[in-house]
VMD Tcl script that draws the C-alpha trace (Angstrom):
set ca {
  {0.00 0.00 0.00}
  {1.49 3.26 -1.04}
  {1.78 5.91 1.64}
  {1.73 9.66 1.25}
  {2.70 12.48 3.59}
  {-0.23 14.78 4.28}
  {-0.02 18.54 4.34}
  {-0.21 20.06 7.81}
  {-3.59 21.59 7.10}
  {-4.99 18.23 6.08}
  {-3.72 16.66 9.28}
  {-5.37 19.37 11.39}
  {-8.60 18.98 9.44}
  {-8.73 15.20 9.82}
  {-7.91 15.31 13.51}
  {-10.61 17.87 14.21}
  {-13.50 16.09 12.49}
  {-14.28 13.50 15.13}
  {-11.73 14.81 17.67}
  {-10.07 11.39 17.71}
  {-7.31 11.35 20.29}
  {-5.47 8.70 18.27}
  {-4.99 10.86 15.16}
  {-1.27 11.54 15.58}
  {0.08 9.84 12.45}
  {1.84 11.94 9.86}
  {1.68 9.29 7.16}
  {-1.65 7.62 6.37}
  {-2.84 5.02 3.89}
  {-4.47 6.50 0.80}
  {-7.90 5.56 2.14}
  {-8.85 6.51 5.68}
  {-12.02 5.58 7.57}
  {-12.97 7.63 10.62}
  {-15.99 5.93 12.14}
  {-18.16 6.60 15.18}
  {-20.92 4.15 16.16}
  {-23.31 3.94 19.08}
  {-25.02 0.67 20.03}
  {-28.47 0.84 21.64}
  {-30.10 -2.59 22.01}
  {-30.36 -3.87 18.42}
  {-29.66 -0.60 16.62}
  {-26.22 0.66 15.66}
  {-26.20 4.37 14.78}
  {-23.11 5.57 12.98}
  {-21.30 8.21 11.02}
  {-18.13 7.88 9.03}
  {-15.78 10.07 7.08}
  {-14.09 8.26 4.21}
  {-11.07 9.94 2.63}
  {-10.16 8.51 -0.77}
  {-7.36 9.16 -3.29}
  {-8.10 8.55 -6.97}
  {-5.29 6.34 -8.24}
  {-6.95 5.60 -11.55}
  {-5.75 7.26 -14.76}
  {-9.11 8.96 -15.37}
  {-11.31 11.37 -13.46}
  {-14.06 9.83 -11.34}
  {-17.48 11.30 -10.62}
  {-18.79 8.84 -8.04}
  {-17.85 6.49 -5.25}
  {-19.49 3.14 -4.58}
  {-19.87 1.43 -1.21}
  {-20.99 -2.09 -0.32}
  {-23.90 -2.17 2.13}
  {-23.50 -5.68 3.54}
  {-25.98 -4.97 6.35}
  {-28.80 -4.86 3.80}
  {-28.38 -8.58 3.11}
  {-30.44 -9.29 6.23}
  {-33.58 -7.51 4.94}
  {-36.87 -9.37 4.85}
  {-37.18 -8.82 1.09}
  {-33.54 -9.59 0.25}
  {-33.09 -11.28 -3.10}
  {-30.16 -13.35 -1.81}
  {-30.27 -14.93 1.63}
  {-27.07 -14.44 3.65}
  {-27.78 -17.84 5.21}
  {-27.83 -21.07 3.21}
  {-30.97 -23.21 3.33}
  {-29.22 -25.97 5.26}
  {-28.27 -23.54 8.06}
  {-31.57 -21.67 8.47}
  {-32.64 -23.39 11.69}
  {-29.18 -23.03 13.28}
  {-28.86 -19.41 12.21}
  {-32.32 -18.39 13.40}
  {-32.84 -20.40 16.62}
  {-35.64 -18.05 17.72}
  {-37.36 -17.92 14.36}
  {-36.73 -15.78 11.29}
  {-35.67 -12.27 12.15}
  {-34.55 -9.40 9.96}
  {-32.36 -6.34 9.91}
  {-31.24 -3.70 7.43}
  {-28.89 -0.81 6.80}
  {-30.26 2.66 6.15}
  {-28.22 5.56 4.80}
  {-29.48 8.78 6.40}
  {-27.34 11.37 4.64}
  {-24.18 11.87 2.59}
  {-22.20 15.10 2.61}
  {-19.03 16.40 1.00}
  {-16.90 19.51 1.26}
  {-19.59 21.64 -0.41}
  {-22.60 20.21 1.42}
  {-25.15 17.50 0.66}
  {-24.37 14.97 -2.06}
  {-26.82 13.00 -4.15}
  {-26.80 9.29 -3.44}
  {-28.68 6.16 -4.42}
  {-29.01 2.70 -2.90}
  {-29.17 0.19 -5.73}
  {-27.17 -2.79 -6.96}
  {-28.40 -6.29 -7.60}
  {-29.94 -6.54 -4.12}
  {-29.95 -3.01 -2.65}
  {-26.37 -3.81 -1.75}
  {-24.59 -0.76 -3.14}
  {-24.52 2.91 -2.16}
  {-23.57 5.17 -5.07}
  {-22.46 8.67 -4.14}
  {-22.33 11.42 -6.76}
  {-19.29 13.58 -5.96}
  {-20.58 16.70 -7.69}
  {-17.19 17.62 -9.11}
  {-14.77 15.42 -11.00}
  {-11.90 14.01 -8.94}
  {-8.83 13.80 -11.13}
  {-5.99 11.26 -10.89}
  {-4.10 11.54 -7.59}
  {-6.63 14.00 -6.20}
  {-8.23 13.39 -2.82}
  {-11.90 13.50 -1.89}
  {-13.81 12.83 1.32}
  {-17.44 12.04 2.07}
  {-19.39 11.93 5.33}
  {-22.01 9.20 5.65}
  {-24.60 8.92 8.40}
  {-26.24 5.49 8.72}
  {-28.09 3.09 10.97}
  {-27.78 -0.68 11.11}
  {-30.73 -2.60 12.51}
  {-29.36 -5.89 13.78}
  {-31.17 -9.15 13.25}
  {-31.31 -11.87 15.88}
  {-29.19 -14.24 13.81}
  {-26.13 -16.41 14.25}
  {-23.99 -14.86 11.51}
  {-21.11 -12.49 10.89}
  {-23.41 -9.59 11.69}
  {-26.16 -9.94 14.27}
  {-27.22 -10.57 17.84}
  {-26.98 -14.09 19.22}
  {-27.56 -15.60 22.66}
  {-23.99 -15.01 23.83}
  {-22.57 -12.09 21.87}
  {-23.10 -9.37 19.29}
  {-21.15 -9.94 16.08}
  {-20.38 -6.68 14.29}
  {-18.67 -7.42 11.02}
  {-19.55 -5.49 7.85}
  {-21.35 -2.95 10.04}
  {-20.55 0.19 8.02}
  {-20.65 1.27 4.36}
  {-17.30 0.11 2.92}
  {-15.82 1.24 -0.37}
  {-16.10 -1.26 -3.19}
  {-12.68 -2.48 -4.24}
  {-11.38 -1.09 -7.52}
  {-10.07 -3.27 -10.31}
  {-9.62 -2.86 -14.06}
  {-13.40 -2.69 -14.51}
  {-14.03 -0.03 -11.88}
  {-15.74 -0.48 -8.52}
  {-16.62 -4.13 -7.89}
  {-20.09 -4.59 -6.35}
  {-20.31 -7.51 -3.93}
  {-23.47 -9.59 -3.73}
  {-23.93 -11.29 -0.34}
  {-24.12 -14.92 -1.45}
  {-24.68 -17.51 1.27}
  {-21.83 -19.67 -0.02}
  {-18.25 -18.80 0.85}
  {-17.12 -15.33 1.86}
  {-18.67 -12.79 -0.55}
  {-16.17 -10.00 0.08}
  {-13.62 -7.94 -1.85}
  {-12.03 -4.81 -0.41}
  {-8.90 -2.70 -0.54}
  {-6.70 -1.88 2.43}
  {-7.21 1.32 4.39}
  {-6.37 2.94 7.71}
  {-9.06 2.97 10.39}
  {-9.82 5.04 13.46}
  {-13.01 3.70 15.02}
  {-15.00 4.75 18.09}
  {-17.71 2.56 19.56}
  {-20.05 3.57 22.37}
  {-21.94 0.78 24.12}
  {-23.25 -0.31 27.50}
  {-20.34 -0.62 29.91}
  {-21.44 -4.19 30.75}
  {-19.95 -5.29 27.42}
  {-16.38 -6.42 26.90}
  {-15.33 -5.43 23.39}
  {-13.11 -7.51 21.12}
  {-11.81 -5.51 18.18}
  {-9.77 -5.56 14.98}
  {-7.77 -2.55 16.15}
  {-5.56 -1.54 19.03}
  {-7.33 0.22 21.90}
  {-5.98 3.76 22.19}
  {-8.56 5.44 24.42}
  {-11.46 4.50 26.71}
  {-13.91 6.83 28.46}
  {-16.86 6.10 30.75}
  {-19.96 8.28 30.85}
  {-22.85 7.07 32.96}
  {-23.68 3.52 31.95}
  {-21.80 3.84 28.64}
  {-18.21 3.29 27.60}
  {-16.63 4.80 24.50}
  {-13.57 3.01 23.16}
  {-11.31 4.19 20.34}
  {-9.38 1.73 18.18}
  {-6.78 2.15 15.45}
  {-5.48 -0.21 12.76}
  {-3.51 0.53 9.59}
  {-3.54 -1.30 6.25}
  {-6.66 -3.33 7.01}
  {-9.27 -4.62 4.56}
  {-12.12 -4.13 7.01}
  {-12.89 -3.65 10.68}
  {-14.88 -5.88 13.04}
  {-16.09 -6.05 16.64}
  {-17.56 -8.73 18.88}
  {-19.25 -7.61 22.12}
  {-20.40 -9.76 25.03}
  {-21.24 -9.35 28.71}
  {-20.08 -12.95 29.21}
  {-16.48 -12.63 27.99}
  {-13.45 -13.62 29.97}
  {-10.06 -12.75 28.50}
  {-6.48 -14.00 28.64}
  {-3.52 -12.32 26.95}
  {-0.17 -13.50 25.61}
  {2.67 -11.22 24.50}
  {5.38 -13.84 23.94}
  {5.35 -13.45 20.14}
  {5.75 -9.68 20.22}
  {2.09 -9.42 19.22}
  {-0.59 -8.84 21.85}
  {-2.78 -11.92 21.41}
  {-6.10 -11.70 23.29}
  {-8.39 -14.69 23.62}
  {-12.01 -13.84 24.47}
  {-14.22 -16.73 25.60}
  {-17.23 -17.64 27.74}
  {-17.42 -21.44 27.43}
  {-13.96 -22.96 27.29}
  {-12.79 -25.35 29.97}
  {-9.20 -25.14 28.73}
  {-8.64 -21.57 27.51}
  {-4.88 -21.93 27.88}
  {-4.97 -24.76 25.31}
  {-6.89 -22.58 22.85}
  {-4.43 -19.75 23.41}
  {-1.58 -22.17 22.76}
  {-2.94 -22.88 19.27}
  {-3.05 -19.15 18.54}
  {0.46 -18.49 19.87}
  {2.08 -21.46 18.15}
  {0.42 -20.76 14.82}
  {1.38 -17.08 15.01}
  {5.03 -18.02 15.63}
  {5.10 -20.67 12.92}
  {3.39 -18.62 10.21}
  {5.60 -15.60 10.87}
  {8.69 -17.78 10.50}
  {7.35 -19.56 7.41}
  {5.58 -16.80 5.45}
  {6.65 -13.41 6.80}
  {6.01 -10.91 9.55}
  {2.52 -10.37 10.95}
  {1.93 -6.63 10.43}
  {-0.47 -5.67 13.22}
  {0.27 -5.01 16.92}
  {-2.72 -7.03 18.19}
  {-4.63 -10.20 17.36}
  {-8.02 -11.10 18.86}
  {-9.27 -14.68 18.89}
  {-12.95 -14.53 19.81}
  {-15.36 -17.27 20.79}
  {-18.87 -16.53 19.63}
  {-21.88 -18.24 18.12}
  {-21.13 -18.89 14.48}
  {-22.50 -21.60 12.21}
  {-19.51 -22.23 9.93}
  {-16.59 -22.99 12.23}
  {-14.83 -19.65 12.05}
  {-14.41 -16.40 10.18}
  {-11.42 -14.15 9.60}
  {-11.12 -10.38 9.73}
  {-8.04 -8.17 10.05}
  {-6.47 -8.84 13.47}
  {-9.65 -10.60 14.67}
  {-11.15 -14.03 14.11}
  {-14.48 -15.49 15.19}
  {-14.41 -19.09 16.44}
  {-17.66 -21.04 16.81}
  {-18.57 -22.08 20.35}
  {-20.20 -25.22 18.92}
  {-16.97 -26.96 17.93}
  {-15.44 -29.92 19.71}
  {-12.07 -29.20 21.31}
  {-9.91 -30.84 18.63}
  {-11.75 -29.07 15.83}
  {-11.70 -25.84 17.85}
  {-7.91 -25.75 17.83}
  {-7.73 -26.59 14.13}
  {-10.12 -23.75 13.29}
  {-7.99 -21.33 15.31}
  {-4.98 -22.39 13.21}
  {-6.92 -22.05 9.94}
  {-8.29 -18.61 10.81}
  {-4.87 -17.46 12.00}
  {-3.43 -18.50 8.63}
  {-5.99 -16.21 7.02}
  {-4.17 -13.27 8.55}
  {-1.54 -13.93 5.88}
  {-3.83 -15.26 3.15}
  {-6.68 -12.78 2.72}
  {-6.09 -10.20 5.43}
  {-2.64 -9.18 4.16}
  {-2.48 -10.80 0.71}
  {-6.02 -10.18 -0.43}
  {-8.08 -11.42 -3.33}
  {-11.58 -11.18 -4.70}
  {-13.24 -13.89 -2.62}
  {-16.30 -13.96 -4.87}
  {-14.31 -14.77 -7.99}
  {-11.24 -16.52 -6.55}
  {-12.23 -17.90 -3.16}
  {-9.82 -20.81 -3.53}
  {-6.82 -18.46 -3.47}
  {-7.04 -17.65 0.23}
  {-9.03 -20.66 1.44}
  {-6.76 -23.20 -0.20}
  {-3.63 -21.57 1.18}
  {-5.15 -21.29 4.66}
  {-6.14 -24.94 4.55}
  {-2.68 -26.08 3.43}
  {-1.17 -23.83 6.10}
  {-3.02 -26.00 8.63}
  {-1.27 -29.04 7.14}
  {2.10 -27.27 7.44}
  {1.37 -26.32 11.05}
  {0.59 -29.86 12.16}
  {3.48 -31.26 10.13}
  {5.80 -29.04 12.16}
  {4.09 -29.62 15.51}
  {4.25 -33.39 16.06}
  {2.88 -33.02 19.59}
  {-0.61 -32.92 18.03}
  {-0.17 -36.32 16.33}
  {-1.44 -35.17 12.93}
  {1.01 -35.89 10.11}
  {1.18 -34.31 6.68}
  {0.55 -37.69 5.07}
  {-2.54 -38.38 7.17}
  {-4.02 -34.95 6.53}
  {-3.45 -35.07 2.77}
  {-4.82 -38.61 2.55}
  {-7.89 -37.43 4.45}
  {-8.29 -34.53 2.00}
  {-8.03 -36.93 -0.96}
  {-10.62 -39.25 0.57}
  {-12.99 -36.31 1.15}
  {-12.52 -35.13 -2.42}
  {-13.12 -38.59 -3.89}
  {-16.32 -38.98 -1.87}
  {-17.50 -35.62 -3.20}
  {-16.81 -36.71 -6.78}
  {-18.60 -40.01 -6.25}
  {-21.66 -38.40 -4.65}
  {-21.87 -35.71 -7.34}
  {-21.60 -38.30 -10.10}
  {-24.38 -40.42 -8.59}
  {-26.70 -37.49 -7.95}
  {-26.14 -35.44 -11.12}
  {-24.43 -37.81 -13.54}
  {-21.42 -35.49 -13.74}
  {-18.85 -33.72 -11.58}
  {-17.78 -30.12 -12.00}
  {-14.23 -29.84 -10.65}
  {-13.42 -26.37 -12.02}
  {-11.87 -24.24 -9.29}
  {-11.79 -20.99 -11.25}
  {-15.42 -19.82 -11.01}
  {-17.56 -17.30 -9.17}
  {-19.51 -18.03 -5.99}
  {-22.76 -17.72 -7.94}
  {-21.70 -20.64 -10.15}
  {-21.41 -23.20 -7.34}
  {-24.42 -25.47 -6.95}
  {-24.01 -25.95 -3.21}
  {-21.89 -25.11 -0.21}
  {-20.65 -28.72 -0.32}
  {-19.33 -28.21 -3.84}
  {-17.74 -24.88 -2.88}
  {-15.91 -26.35 0.12}
  {-14.41 -29.10 -2.01}
  {-13.31 -26.69 -4.76}
  {-12.11 -23.86 -2.50}
  {-10.63 -25.77 0.45}
  {-10.02 -29.44 -0.25}
  {-8.83 -29.56 -3.86}
  {-6.48 -26.54 -3.53}
  {-5.00 -28.09 -0.38}
  {-4.18 -31.21 -2.41}
  {-2.86 -29.00 -5.22}
  {-0.33 -27.30 -2.95}
  {0.95 -30.60 -1.68}
  {1.38 -31.89 -5.24}
  {3.16 -28.66 -6.15}
  {5.51 -29.06 -3.19}
  {6.34 -32.62 -4.25}
  {6.92 -31.47 -7.84}
  {9.24 -28.49 -7.26}
  {10.75 -29.35 -3.88}
  {10.55 -27.72 -0.47}
  {13.07 -24.97 -1.17}
  {11.24 -23.45 -4.15}
  {7.83 -24.15 -2.63}
  {8.44 -22.22 0.59}
  {10.42 -19.50 -1.15}
  {7.41 -19.07 -3.41}
  {5.04 -18.59 -0.49}
  {7.36 -16.03 1.10}
  {7.70 -14.19 -2.21}
  {3.93 -14.25 -2.82}
  {3.41 -12.77 0.65}
  {6.02 -10.03 0.27}
  {5.10 -9.13 -3.32}
  {1.35 -8.79 -2.72}
  {1.31 -7.55 0.85}
  {-1.72 -5.23 1.32}
  {-2.68 -5.73 -2.34}
  {-5.26 -7.91 -4.08}
  {-3.79 -10.84 -5.99}
  {-5.29 -12.89 -8.83}
  {-4.45 -16.51 -9.72}
  {-1.93 -15.45 -12.36}
  {0.01 -13.59 -9.69}
  {0.49 -16.78 -7.70}
  {1.49 -18.68 -10.84}
  {3.89 -15.91 -11.82}
  {5.71 -16.03 -8.48}
  {6.63 -19.67 -9.01}
  {7.52 -19.17 -12.66}
  {9.94 -16.37 -11.74}
  {11.56 -18.68 -9.21}
  {12.30 -21.06 -12.06}
  {9.80 -23.70 -10.98}
  {8.88 -25.91 -13.93}
  {5.11 -26.05 -13.35}
  {4.42 -26.93 -17.03}
  {0.67 -26.24 -16.94}
  {0.38 -27.60 -13.41}
  {-1.81 -24.80 -12.07}
  {-4.07 -24.68 -15.10}
  {-4.78 -28.40 -14.82}
  {-6.17 -27.80 -11.32}
  {-7.89 -24.48 -12.00}
  {-9.68 -25.77 -15.09}
  {-10.64 -29.17 -13.65}
  {-8.50 -31.21 -16.05}
  {-6.39 -32.90 -13.40}
  {-7.45 -36.30 -12.08}
  {-6.82 -36.92 -8.38}
}
mol new
graphics top color blue
foreach p $ca { graphics top sphere $p radius 0.5 }
foreach p [lrange $ca 0 end-1] q [lrange $ca 1 end] { graphics top cylinder $p $q radius 0.2 }
display resetview
């Protein structure tokens, strides 16, 4: 992520807008979010200033933001929850939420805006004046998020409040302009660019707050607490709040690792997974870039979910699986949080690497009695069962990895194409080119695309430049030609 020094006047202006005590940086990422939110029961009221630099080669007239909170509307075209998880996700019956944009303002006053997209999922803001290449623009957005009673990334559950995707976030830019994300129930339907964040949250003081960022200020007022958090070069920002949380902390890695839990008989064991995986992945892939890392137990249907410097771990997992999910989600700090990708189009890029990172972790930690051979054989068996079931049910098997979330017939198919098959692919690649080139490739991929969004050709190119003779290896997996 390119950095630019700001003029003194710009610094004074930014620091005065929300009077954030943490605004002392002299060098900021090109995009800056300054967010204030207030939680009252099931309603999150917020305002944000988004500062954006136009790095395209043409003038722009509008900005587009994803409104992920609108996926939980009653009339949503796409359900954020798959059919097989409806009863688990809505234990108290179907419940709905939504995101409402109250106003949008710029330097010269009110700006025209429209909520549209394929499923009321995009906020388009007309900037009024053209913003030329390398020029900066800011917009102020006032919004409310009505939270559903749902076990999901965003919502209120019996034990905690999950606040991911709680604010309007800029659509990532690629060669075709702003990419609009549809909230499909399969996979992780997200794609965003890195930015700096300064975030304030005001909530009942009974809540303990787990956060993506580092706590820089905390103030009590009556029965409320206002906390301020900061994180740089992050793709998004997330919170989890609970009045049930206990917390333990470890600083042995040089990173402040906080584990938040409410139902864990062996929290020190869970923390051990986080600490060991942090140490191993830093040594194997490259330095973890953030000062803090929050591992958070909450209600979540699909095992776990990654966000910058914070991961959600489902409280419904058995202990062995619980540790494995912590390792997988920690690996995502390298593969998706730092080296990003369009998860709608190329979900296998980060998921496959995170899954194979789990194999590498256990291979190098024999105390857990899970060998590389056993894990890869298990992956092959899972994949073969999938192929057999698909063939019997549909008379054919689609093993193409390179396809959009909308093109997968089921979550089962997606898991096998995004997690299982790529995991096998990386092990075959390692056997083909040897450990030295394989691990050098991962380190180079991490360093080359740190804080950027990669595409499959970028991964392939890293290994080609290292002199690895892949000879169509990747294409055979991506296109479904390979036979396992």
